[in-house]
C-alpha positions, 0 to 999 in steps of 0.5 A, spaced: 201 385 448 198 384 441 199 378 438 197 381 431 201 380 425 197 384 421 201 390 417 201 397 421 195 401 419 195 409 417 193 413 422 186 415 418 185 407 417 186 406 424 181 411 427 176 409 421 175 403 425 171 407 430 166 408 425 161 403 427 161 406 434 160 413 431 155 411 426 148 411 430 150 418 433 153 421 426 148 426 425 149 429 431 157 429 430 156 432 423 151 437 426 157 439 431 162 439 426 157 444 422 156 449 427 164 449 429 165 451 422 160 456 422 163 459 428 170 459 424 167 462 418 164 468 423 171 469 425 174 470 418 168 474 416 170 479 421 177 482 418 173 483 412 168 488 416 174 491 419 177 492 412 170 496 410 170 500 416 177 502 415 177 504 408 170 507 409 167 510 415 174 511 418 177 514 412 171 518 411 170 520 418 162 518 418 161 516 425 154 513 424 157 508 419 162 506 424 157 505 429 154 500 424 160 497 423 162 496 430 155 493 431 156 488 425 163 486 429 159 485 435 153 481 432 159 476 429 162 475 435 155 473 439 154 468 433 161 465 434 160 464 441 153 461 440 155 456 435 161 454 440 155 453 445 151 449 440 157 445 438 158 442 445 150 441 445 151 437 439 156 432 441 157 432 448 151 427 449 153 423 443 160 422 445 158 419 452 154 414 448 160 412 443 164 411 450 158 407 453 158 402 447 165 401 446 166 400 453 160 395 453 163 391 447 170 391 450 167 388 457 163 383 453 169 381 449 173 380 456 168 376 458 168 371 452 175 371 451 178 364 453 182 363 460 188 362 455 188 370 453 187 372 461 193 368 462 197 372 457 195 379 459 196 383 465 190 385 468 193 393 469 194 393 461 186 391 460 184 396 466 188 402 463 185 400 456 178 399 459 178 406 463 183 411 460 184 409 453 176 409 452 175 415 455 181 419 451 177 416 445 171 419 447 174 426 448 178 426 442 171 424 438 167 430 441 173 435 441 179 433 438 177 431 431 172 436 430 177 442 432 182 439 428 178 438 422 175 445 423 182 448 424 185 445 418 180 448 414 180 455 417 187 455 416 186 453 409 180 458 407 184 463 411 190 462 407 186 463 401 183 469 403 190 472 404 191 472 397 184 476 396 188 483 398 195 481 394 198 475 391 205 477 394 202 477 401 199 471 400 205 467 397 210 470 402 205 467 408 204 461 404 211 459 403 214 461 409 209 457 413 210 451 408 215 448 413 210 447 418 207 441 415 214 437 415 214 439 422 207 436 423 209 429 419 216 429 424 212 430 430 207 425 428 212 419 427 216 421 433 210 422 438 206 416 436 212 412 438 212 415 445 205 415 446 204 408 445 210 407 450 207 411 455 200 408 455 203 401 455 208 403 461 201 406 464 198 399 464 204 396 467 204 401 472 196 399 474 198 392 474 204 393 479 199 397 483 194 392 483 199 387 485 201 390 491 194 392 493 192 385 493 199 382 495 199 387 501 199 381 506 205 378 503 209 384 502 208 386 510 209 379 512 216 378 509 218 386 510 218 387 502 214 393 502 221 397 500 223 392 495 216 393 492 217 401 492 223 401 489 220 397 483 215 401 483 219 407 483 223 405 477 217 404 473 214 411 475 221 414 473 221 410 466 214 413 465 216 420 467 222 419 462 217 417 456 212 423 458 218 428 458 220 425 451 213 427 449 213 434 452 219 435 448 216 433 442 210 437 443 214 443 445 218 443 439 212 443 435 209 449 439 216 452 438 215 452 430 208 453 430 209 460 434 216 462 431 214 461 423 207 465 423 211 470 426 216 470 421 211 470 416 207 476 419 214 480 420 216 479 412 208 480 410 208 487 414 215 489 411 212 487 404 205 490 406 208 497 408 212 497 401 205 495 397 201 501 401 207 506 399 206 504 392 199 504 392 198 497 390 193 496 396 190 500 401 191 501 409 184 498 410 186 492 406 193 491 410 189 492 416 185 486 414 190 482 412 193 482 419 187 481 422 186 475 418 193 473 420 191 474 427 184 470 427 189 464 424 193 464 430 189 460 434 188 455 429 195 455 427 197 454 434 192 449 436 195 444 431 200 442 435 196 440 441 191 437 436 196 433 433 198 430 439 191 429 441 190 425 434 196 421 435 194 419 443 187 417 440 190 413 434 194 409 440 188 408 444 184 406 438 190 401 437 190 398 444 183 397 445 182 394 438 188 389 440 183 386 445 177 386 440 181 383 435 183 377 439 181 371 436 177 367 441 177 359 439 172 357 445 166 359 442 159 356 441 158 351 435 155 353 429 150 347 429 149 346 437 147 340 440 143 339 446 142 335 452 135 336 455 135 332 461 143 330 463 144 323 466 151 326 468 156 321 464 163 324 463 168 321 459 175 323 457 177 319 450 184 320 448 184 327 451 190 331 450 192 338 452 198 342 451 199 350 452 200 354 446 207 357 448 209 350 450 216 348 446 214 343 440 219 338 444 215 338 450 210 332 451 203 334 452 201 336 459 195 331 458 198 325 454 191 321 452 187 321 458 181 315 457 177 316 463 169 315 464 165 317 470 158 313 470 152 317 472 152 319 479 159 316 481 164 320 485 171 319 482 177 322 486 183 324 482 190 323 485 197 324 483 203 328 485 204 335 484 205 337 476 201 331 474 196 335 471 190 334 475 188 342 475 189 342 468 184 336 467 179 339 471 179 345 466 177 341 460 170 339 462 167 346 462 171 348 456 176 353 460 181 350 456 179 346 450 183 339 449 188 339 443 187 332 442 181 327 443 175 329 446 171 330 453 164 328 452 157 329 457 152 324 456 156 322 449 156 329 446 162 332 445 162 338 450 165 342 444 158 341 440 154 344 446 152 351 447 157 354 452 151 357 457 148 350 457 155 346 458 156 350 464 149 349 467 150 342 466 157 342 469 159 346 475 166 347 478 169 349 485 176 351 485 182 351 490 183 358 490 176 361 492 174 367 488 169 371 491 166 378 488 165 384 491 157 383 492 153 380 498 154 373 500 147 371 497 149 374 490 156 370 491 152 363 492 147 364 487 151 366 482 150 360 477 142 360 478 140 366 473 134 362 473 132 364 480 129 371 483 135 372 488 129 374 493 124 369 492 123 363 497 125 358 492 132 362 492 132 362 499 131 355 500 137 353 495 141 358 499 140 355 505 141 348 503 148 350 499 150 354 506 148 348 510 152 343 505 158 347 505 158 348 513 158 356 511 153 357 517 158 363 519 154 367 513 148 368 518 152 371 523 155 376 519 153 384 520 148 383 515 147 376 515 147 373 507 146 380 505 153 382 507 158 385 502 164 380 502 169 386 499 174 385 494 175 378 492 172 376 499 179 378 502 175 380 508 173 373 510 178 367 512 181 362 507 176 357 510 170 361 509 172 363 502 172 356 500 166 354 503 162 359 500 165 357 493 163 350 495 156 353 496 156 356 490 158 350 486 152 346 490 147 351 489 148 351 481 145 344 482 149 341 476 149 334 473 156 334 474 160 337 479 168 338 478 171 340 485 179 342 485 181 340 492 175 344 495 177 343 502 184 344 503 183 351 507 178 347 512 180 345 519 179 337 520 173 338 524 169 342 519 172 338 513 169 332 516 162 336 517 163 338 510 164 331 507 158 328 511 154 333 508 157 332 501 155 325 501 148 327 500 149 331 494 154 326 491 149 321 492 145 323 486 151 328 482 157 325 478 163 328 481 170 329 479 174 331 485 181 333 486 184 330 492 190 332 496 187 329 503 186 322 504 179 323 507 177 326 501 179 320 497 174 317 502 168 320 499 169 317 492 166 311 489 173 310 485 179 313 484 183 315 478 191 315 478 194 321 474 201 320 473 205 324 468 199 326 464 196 319 463 191 315 467 195 309 470 190 306 474 183 306 476 179 302 481 177 303 489 181 305 494 183 298 497 184 295 490 189 301 488 192 300 495 193 293 493 195 293 486 198 300 484 205 302 487 205 309 485 198 310 488 201 307 495 206 312 494 201 318 492 197 316 498 203 316 503 205 323 501 198 325 502 198 322 509 204 325 510 202 332 508 195 331 512 199 329 518 203 336 518 197 340 517 194 337 523 200 338 527 200 345 525 192 346 527 194 343 534 200 348 535 195 354 533 
């Protein structure tokens, strides 16, 4: 999914990108590392105490000294346990703080990225990054990173200590264990590819589940549940195969981490016995050597798991930063202009638009739009399917930016206004009404962050908006306007969702109202009531309305005809009927569709 063409970073470089998030809690993280290292040191000291015990008290039979030696080992064990506890105490809270900051920044980034980004990315991929990948990064920071560094240092320090008793023992252990580093390099290379593939497949799987849940009515209506299950099964099987591949790589690494040290210990045992027989080392020194080797076994064995954890964390970091690094070309201007009291003049001046993935040979979807809406004027936009009507409505609020020409509000290019100000002056209602898992009140007042939702003023705005949208049903819901409408408002009918979305646009009190066929899901009687109420609002508000019904056209002062990405005619309904053949064709198509809709309503 990444659009980045930058060279692939090394694992340390990739993980170093987390430093800005870790920096505020770095002292606590360093504290956790220090106490973890002290716990490892306690483990390495125990063999030295055992050597002194075997060569001293045990050899001499002094019971009192044996008791003291045993007490020393006990103290070292207790200190090791205490340091392990302190490690957790140091890093758990900072780890959750880092997770919180990454997740907050990720969500803010998702909110700020343009609609074009969300058109390209699957929601499941974004969800898996937001939840699974960021959680994995947190667990690696507080557990995997510290233990990996500490265990590697422990292995290196312990290996050096092996030379303390006899250089031949140390060299034998080191030479026999050297291939482990090559196995580790091979593991990182192979496992990294599989880890990335697995996490991407998990994102695709999340998308499939989300689509199936949201589209459950369609799947049931068309009896396609079995088909969806078969597709899902194929995806699960692909993910399972990748996970098995990861498990095989981990298994191979664990095999060598188990076998190689055992071979080293066996050879060292033979060599050690010979050295004892030659009186080059004592029995206590040989015993301490193998006690040290035993102490190094867990750090060595853990490297397989910790290396796989490292690669998973690196892949998760890459996936998170793919989103954070996405270029956002719809941003606030460096030197913004302002419109303190907007009049509501909306003008398209040579506006052109084409999607990023459009072929160069294709013409612009909007091919030089020239259209001016006077303050307080209602303009209906009509055209055949595919003419570019919906795309045109996304330009005033900068859901997309023009690729040529400009869109102006009161003579100011919308790109020169801050986004929050622009979207305060221009409000939208879409044909596909989307509601949030919140109360009716919160959904309708979504665009009024200047009001306390519980204030009398907010209640008055809410009541007026629901009245205009003919959404009286909201008061009859189980908890009235405090009723939660459920995910995407699917607990409501299409017409109810559309009326609440219209109420939301009206409640924003914008200078310009852009409506993309907002009445398509309403029955004829309700539509007539909404249109009558809308006339009061539109008397003082500039409005651009995409019309798919002749009755919607009747709301307008003027009508603009969009044909193949261009405005070919502008005028009153009667003038266009007289002068524009294409307009007559469009209206006849709308009337035919409207008649079919009315017949369906009568039959129902």
